[in-house]
N, C-alpha and C positions, 0 to 999 in steps of 0.2 A: 512194468510199472513206471520205474524210472529208465531215463533216457538219455540224462547227463548228471555225473556224479563228480563232484569237484573233491579229492583228498587237500585239505591243508596239513602243511607238514611242518616241523621245527627239528627235525631231524632226529629226535630222540629216541628210547627206547619204542617208549609208548607207541612213539609214532610208526615204527615197524610194526606193530601187532595192529594197530590201526589200518598200514596201509593194506596189506594184507586183507585183510575185513574189508576196506573198498574196493579192491580189486575184483575178489571175491561178487561183491554184490552185483558191480557193473559187467560181471562176466555173466551173471546168474540172470541177470533182465537186459542183456544182449545192449547193453548202454555204451558210451562213450565215456571212458577216465579223463580226469582233469586234474591236473597236480597245480598246487601253488605254495610258494614260500615266500615271508614279508620279511626282507631286514628294514629293522625299524633304525632309526638316527641315531648315532651317538649325542649326546648332549654332548654341549661345547661348553655350559656352565657348571658341568660335574666335574671337569678336569683343567683349572683355571691354569693358563701358562703352558697348556699343551699343543704343539704346533703340530703334529703327525698326523691328524684328522685324517687330512685327504688319502693319504697312503693307510692308513687303517681302512677307512672306508671302502677302498679298491681292493684290498688283501680281502675283505669279510665278504664282500661282491663275487669275486673270483672262486671262492671256497664255496659259497652258496650255489653259484651255478655247477659247480662241480658237483656236488653234493644233488643238487634238485636233477641233474642229467641223468646222473649213477641210479639212482631210483629210479627216473624215469625209465630206462634202460631196462632194470629188472622187470619192471609191471609192465613194459610192453606201451608206452604212452606215448607217443609220436610229439616231435617238436612241436607243433603247433598248439597242443596242447599243454604245455609247460609253463607255467608263468611264475616269474621271480620280479616280485614287487616290491618297493620302498614305500615305506611310509608308518602309518598305525596299521599293525596286524590286521585287528576289529575291521576296520574300513577298508581294506584293503582286499581283504578274504570278500568282504560282503561286495563291494565293487565286482570284484571277477568274477563272483556267482552272478550278480544280476546281468551284467554283460553278455555272458555267456547263456543265458537263461537255464541254470543247473537246476535240475530236480530232486539234489542233495547233498548235502554236505556232509562230511566225515572227516574227523579230528581227533585227536587223544586229547586225554585228561589227567592231567596228573598235580591238581592243586594241592597246597597244605595249608589253608587256614578260614575260619568262615567260610562262605557260601563255597569261595574257592575249594575248599575242600572236598566237596561234591562234585564240581565239576571243572573246577580249572578257571581262573579270571578270564584267559583268552576265549576260551570253550564259551563261557557262559556269555562272554560278552557278542561273539558271535551268533550263539542262539536266540537272544535275544532281538538282534535285528536281522536276522534272516528271513526271507521272504518265502522260503522253501523248506522241505522236511531237512531233519540236521540228526545226525547218528555221534554220539562223543563216546568211544570206546575208551574205555576205563582202563590204567595200567594194572 
């Protein structure tokens, strides 16, 4: 049924559960598993007078790349199917899904208020923009 499964992660505990579910679905369908993590930019206006943004962003990117590679190795995802993106989480996940003709997006959810309580604000945003099936794994 699915040929390409994209797991969108932020490396939290919910994501670990969702990662295993994405892997299982990919394996059961003989599908290729893709991973994506998005690093959102630090809003400079929120920290007036702080001059170390470049160093902080480099550090965040290096940490994210290390975590993505560790997870990908555990799940058996090759380097060509790992994506570390920068920008809006919703936009980048949807772009990676579209660019790679993904059949199913899997992500975790742990929202805490309003409609986000049910889905999580990021998962909800991705859900409403996705052109393919989506599975949201609850905590």
